N, C-alpha and C positions, 0 to 999 in steps of 0.2 A: 504493500499499500504506500502511496506517495502523497506527500503534502504539497502545496503550493509553494515554491522556493524560487524566486527569480529577483533579478536586479534590472530595472528599467532606466535608462538614462534620462535626466530631465535637465535642460539647460537652464540657467539661472534665469533667462528671461522668458521662459514657457511658464504658463499657468499650470497648477497641480495636475489638472486633468488633461493635458496636452498629450495627445496620442504618440507613443513609443513603442519601439519593438522591445520585449523584456528578453533579457537573457535568463533563460530558465534552466535550472540545473536538476539533474539526477543525481543525489549526493547523499552521503551519510553525514549527518550533523553530529558533531562530537560534543559541542558545548554551545550553549548562547547565554550570554551573561549581560544583564542590563544594569547599569549604574546611574543612580539619580544623584546629582551633586550641587545640593544648595550652597551659596557662597555667603557667610554670615560676616558682618563687619561690626567689631565692638568699638564703642566711642565713650569717652568718659563725658558724663553729663554733669553740668554743674551742680553743685551740693550734694552729689551722691558718690558713695565710695564704689558702687558696683557699676559695671560698664552698661552702657544702653546697647543693646544688641538688636542689629537690624539686618534683614536680608537685603543683600547687595548685588545678587546675581543668580542665575540658576542655569545648569547644563545637564546633560545626558548623553551617556555614551552606551553603545551596544558593542559588545566584543562577540565575535563569531568564529567558530573553527569548523571547518567541516572537510569531508575527503571526496574529490571528484574521480571516480572511478572509470576507466575505459575498459569495457569487459571483452571487447574483440577489436581488431584492426580495422573493421568496418566503421567504427565510432571515433577513429582517430581524428578526422578532420573537423568533424562536429564538436568533439570534446575541446579541442585545442583552439578552435574559432572561438568558442565561449569563454575560455580562459583568457585569451587575447583581448576580447571586447571588455571582460571585467577590469583587466589591468589598465586598459586606455581610459577608462572612466576616472582615473587619476591624473591624466595628462591635461595640460592647459588646453583651451581654446583659443585661437587667436582671431582677432578681428582688427579692423583698421583703428579703432580707438584703444586698443592693447590687448589684453587676454582675461579670460575668465575660467571657471572650472564647470564641472557637469555634477549637479546634484543626482541622487539615485532614488528611485521610488523602490522600497524594499518590501518584499512579500515573503514571510516565513510563515506558513499556514494561515491561520486567522489571528496570530498573536500581533503580527504588523502586516497590514493589509494594503500594499501601496503607499506606504508612509515615505515622505520625503526625509531622506538624511544625506550625509556626504561622507565618502571615504576618507578617514584621516590616515589609515595606513593599510596596507595590503601585503601580504607575504606568501609566497609559494615555497613549499618544501618537499623534497624527495629525499627519503633516507636510503640508505644503502640496501635495505630490503627491497625496494621498488623495483619489479620487473621493468624492462624497457622493449620497445619495438626495435628490432634488428633490421627492418628492410633501409637500404640506403635512401636518404633524403627524407626520412620520416623517422629517424632515431630519437624517440622522445619517451618519458616514462608513462607507464599504463596508469599510475595513481598519483594524484596530486593532493597534498593536504594545503588547505588554504586557511589562513589565519587574517582576519581583518578587524579592524575596528571603525565603527561608524559614528559619526556624531548627529545628533537628532536636531532635525527642523520641526518636524510635526506638520500637521495639517492646520491645527488651531493653537492659539496662544497658550503656552502651559498655564494652567490656573487649577485651584484646588475644586473648582466647580466642575472640571473637564473630566476626561478619561485619559488613563495611563496607556492602554492597550486597545486595539482595534476590536477586539471581541466585545460585542454587545455595546459598541460606541464608535465615536470618531477619536482619533489621535492627533 
């Protein structure tokens, strides 16, 4: 059984519902970690010994590790095209006015369903146990471990009254 698992490029000048072709993976998810990071600022208030504590900012990061297998030689081009497309979502996009980046609509089941995020880092890892395709011109590993950190953008402004996850609501 498979869950929805994809990354769709979203240019910084696109609307959230802009059409884009998702990069969908058949993968084994090893871990998903969601970190909420409120930023608190302490200031001394006149006439008080204790600090006045105020929320100064907020951020959220999702760490994701998954294995992308290639089960046969026939899957080679498709799997490696998708890995290449995912890596290129970290590249700058150049225009006459300078450069910008690419946001990513992330879908992982119904936990995050088309939620705008941005890739902070991505790494591909091939251990010494990974088998390789041996055909000349196509010598690549059959299994790719992908580790990535995603920064949160979301669909709505983060608020106590909102939702944290896509399940039963908007994020």
